N, C-alpha and C positions, 0 to 999 in steps of 0.2 A: 745280185745281192743288194739288199737295201743299204741305205747309207743314213747315218743319223749321229747326233751329238749325245754323248753320255751326260745326262743332266744329274742323275743321282745313282749311287750304288752303295748298298749296305748288305750286311749279312742277313739272310732271311730269318723269319721268326723261328724256323726249325733249327737254324744253325748249320744246316747241311748244304747250303747253296747261297747264292747272291740274289738279291732283288734289285734289278737294274731298270732305270727310267731312261729310255732313248727316244728322243723326239716326241715326248709326251706320252709314250706307250710303255707299259710295264712289261718286263720280261723276267724270266728266271735265268740263272747262269750258274755254271759250276764254280766252286770256290777256286779251283786251279786255273780258271780263266784269267785271273788277276785284273779284271775289269775295274776294280775299286782303285787301281793305280792310274787310271786313265780318264777320270771324271773331267768333263770340260772338252775332251777331244772328240773329233768327228771320226767315225769308224765305218768301214764296210763290214757287214756281218751276215751270216746265214741265220735263218729263223727256222726252228722246228716247232711243231705243235703237238700237243697231247690233250685232247678234249678241248677245253676253253683256254688252256694255258699256252703261252708262247715262251720259247726258250732261245737264248743266243747260243748258236753253235760256234763254228769257227769264225774268227774275226781278224781284222788287221786295220792299220791306219788307212784312212780314206785317201785316195789320190784324186783330188778334185781337178778336173780339166773340163773345158767346155763340152767335150764329147760325152762325158759320163751321163748327164741327165737324159740324153736321148735313149739310153739303154737300161736305165734303172728300173727295177721292179719293186714298187712300194706296196703292192697289194691293192686293196680297194681304193677307189678314188677318194680324195680328201673330203671331209665334211667339217663343219665348224667345230666339231668335238675333237678332231685330231689334226688340226693345222696350226696350233699355237707355236709361235716361236719365242714365247716368253715375255709378253707384255707389248705395250705400244711402242711404235718407232717414232723418232723425231721427224720433223719435216725434211731435213737434209738426208736422213737415212732412208726415208720413203722415196726421195728422188733417186738416190743411188739404186735401190731395188728396181724402180721403174726404168731407169736408164739401162741396167744390165738386161732385164727382160725384153725391153723394147729393142735393144740392139740385136739380141739373139733372134727376135721375131723378124726384124728387117733383113738379117743375114740368112733367113729361111732355115735357121738351125732348129727352131721350135715350130712344130707343125701340128701338134696335138694339145688340147687344153690341159691334160695331165702333166705334160712337159712344162708348161707355163707355171703351174703350181709348184712343181719340183724346183724349178729355177728360182722362183720368187722366194721360196722357203730357204733355199741354199744361200741366196743373196742376203736375206735378212739375217741369217745366222752369221754370215761373213761380216756384214757391216757392224754387227754387235761386237765383234772381236777386234775392230779397228780402233 
């Protein structure tokens, strides 16, 4: 299941569902999902697709532990269009991200480039919350 931070959530233009932005990607969701009450939180969620549309299925609070990024499925590899963590980081924040990722590489926890991207994004989201 992917993991991401709920950035925005509002009733869709049709009024029959929710329009949710998680990790810079737009999804649809059922009104009964109550995602609008969890903006700013990081969640684990299932994604279903229909044509070009993506929908949040079941979801729950994320349990962030060092082992999670090695098994996460985020779909296609990140590109500049879908890797934003919401603006620039300060120099101390960049050092934090670098130290987290570097430590995980040295511990041989990260062995694939996609894992490095996932961990860097998670560290950047975390440092913004500190």
